[in-house]
N, C-alpha and C positions, 0 to 999 in steps of 0.2 A: 957255270953254265950247264943247263941240263937239256938233253935232247930226248927226254922221256915223253912218250905219247901222252901219258897222264898229265904232264905239265903243259905240253904244247897245245893240246886240244880240250883241256878242261874249261868249262864255263860255270862251274858250280859257284854259288854265292853271288852271282851277278844279278842285277835288276834290269828288266827289259820291258819295253812297251811294244806291242804289236797292234797297229791299227788295222781295221778290217779283219780282226782275229777270230771271228765267230765261225768262219767256214772257209772252204777252199784253201788257197795258198797261205793265207794268214793263219788258219788253224793248223796247217802242216808245220809251219815255222814255230808257232806257239807250243805245239805238242813237243817238238824237238827240244825247245828250251826247257819247258817244265820238267820233262822226264830226265833232264841232265842237270837239275839243281838250280835253275834260274827262276827267281821270283818274277812272274810274268803278268803284266797288266794287258788285258785285251779290251778293245773298244770296237763298237759297231753301232750303226744307226738303229737297228731293231733290238730293243732291250731284251726281249724274251729269248731270242737266239743267242745273244751275247752271254746272258746269265746261264743258259743251259750248257753252252760250251765250256764256260769257266768251271761249272760244277763237274762236268765230265772229266776235264783235264786235271782237276784238283785231286782226283783219285791217285795220281802219281806224282804229286808235287804241289806247288803253290801257283794258282792262277786266279786272278782277280778281275772281275768284269766291271767296267766303267762305261756304260753305253753313252754314245754321243753322236751328234750329227756334225761331222768335221767339215761339211761343205759350207757351213755358216760361221761367221766370226763368233757369234754367241756360243755355238756348239764347241768351237775350238777353245775359246776362253774358259768355258766351264770345265772342259776336260783337263786343260793345263792346270787350272786351279785345284782340281780334284787330285791330280798327281802330286802337286806341290804340297798339299795338305797332308799327304801320306809319306812322302819321301824327300830327303834332302839331296839326293843324287840319283841319276840313272846311268847305267853303263851301255845300254843298247837301245836304239830307237829304230824300229822297223816300220817304214812308211809303205804300207801295203794297200790301204783303203783306196778304192778306185771305182770308176764308172765307165761305161761304154754306151754309145748311141749309134745305131745303124739306120741309115736312110740313104736314098739315092742322092747323087750330087745336086740334081735340080731341085730336090725337095728337102735338103738338109736344113733343119730349123736352127735359128739363132739360139733358141732356148737350149737345145741339145748340145750345141757347140760350147756354150758358156758353162753348162753343167759339168761337162767332161773336163774342161780346162780348170775349172775352179777346184774340183776335188782331186784331180790327178796331178796338177802342178802347183797351183797357188797354195793349197792346203799343206802340201809337203814343205814348201819354203817357209810358211808361217809357223808350222809346228817345230821345225828345226830351229828357227829363230827364237821362238818362245821357250824351248827346252834347253837352250844353250847354257844358262846358268847351272842347270842340273847335270848336263853332259860334261861340263868343265870342272865340276866340283872336286872330284878325286882323280881326274885324268892326268897322266904323266906321259912322257915319251915312251917309257917302258910299259905303261898300262893305259893306252889311249882308249877313249870311249869310241863307240861305233855307231854310225848311222848306216842303215841298209835300206836303200830305196828299191822299190819293185817297179822295174820298167817293163819291157816286152820286146820280143823279137819283131813286133810290128813297128817298133821304133828303130829297128836296124834294117828292115827291108820293107818294100811296099806290099801291103796285104792285098789279096784278091777280093776282099770283102769291102763293102761300103761303110767303113768306119773311120772316116776322114779325121774327125777330131781326136779319136783314140790314138791313132798312129802318130799324129803330130804331138799329142800330149806326152806320149812315152819317149819320143825323141827329145822333147824338152826336158823330161826327167833325167835322161842320160846326160845331157849337157849340163844341167843344173848340178848333177852329181860331180862332174869334173870341176866345175867352177867352185863349188863349195869345198871340194877336197883341197884345192890350192889355198883357199881363204882360211879354212878351219884347221889345216894341218899344224900350223904354228900354235894353235890352241889345244893341241893334243886330242883332236877329234878326227877320226878316220871316216871317210865317206865313200861307200862303194854301192854299186847297183847290181841287181840280178835281173836279167832279161829273159823271162820264161817263155817257152813255147807252149804247147798244149799240155795242160794239166786238168784233172777233174776239178771243176769249180762251177759256181752258179753262172758266171759270165760265159763259160764255155759249154754249158749244159745243152743248149739248143744246137749249137754247131756240132758237138760230138754225137748228139742223137741222130743227126742226119748224115754226117760225113766221117764218122770215126774210122771206118775201115780204110777210107781213102787217106785220111790224115796219117794213120799208122803205116800204111803201105808206102807212102812217100817219104817217111822219116828215115834217115840213114841208119838209125838203130832199130827201126821197125816197131816202135811203140810210142805211147805218150809218156809224160813224166809221172813218177810215183811220189807219194808223200816222203819217202826216205831220201829221194833225190833232192827235194827242196829243203828238207830239214838238214840234210848233211851239209849242203853249201852254206846255209845260214849259220850253222854251228861253226863251220870253218871261219867265216867272216867275223864271228864274234869272239874267236879264241886267239890265244897268243900266237898261234902258227901264222896268222895273217896280219900281224901288227905292223909290218912294213909295207902293207898293201893299201893304197888309197887311190881314188879316182878311177877305179876300174869298172867297166861294164861287162859283166860275165853272162854270156848266153848260156842258158840251161834248157836246151831244146833238142838234144840228140843230134846236133849238127844241122838241123833243118834250115836255118837261115842261110846256110852256105850253099844249099842245093838239095835236090830231090835224091832219093835213094837210087843207087845204081845196082844193076843185077850183079850179085856176088859171083865171082869166078872161082867156083869150087871144083 
């Protein structure tokens, strides 16, 4: 038995999929994987952005773009078939692709609610189901495959913004993670979730442009998340060091979901 960091935290040689991998949190995770020896497939609805990110990240490893619209069955089926035509197994599936829709309670549209739920919850379940044969292919109790779902602190606390479907969808992702951890553990597939707070992303762009100073001042650690914060946790969840961990919802938010920053007593 070895307690060497090089063994506990190495992910070299693994094969990963990162949905929504062309920008934001997905790109942070994909970059962490690629630069540490993981053959990484990324997908996103916008083909040009997906291809550009894969080309950029491939300067330091192997990143392959397979653009797809995961909100539709046809898009998911095409993506799954494309992976299966290239690989006979996958080690890591990161379900990051997501959507948000803001509107007042009185005017919240059914179209927006359905869109958010379809991509944030339904697509995750369907992709895990459809990729199970590849996830199980070489998985063992000592070398389990990993599913990492991206939730949100808005699934842990009530947001002050009018994003009703988003918060509900992320709470559903958290519970789905626990449900599948129990169901898939005997199949040697570990399922965990990251619940991010504020990070630089397209989804947060408008909010940060207006309220960044306030968001940072209210955070117990006094800042928003950095790419290395996200990549570091994803690498841990993909490595041997976390192979006895499953069904966990890990808040990555500087402690913000627990409360606002208090004045330091220096």
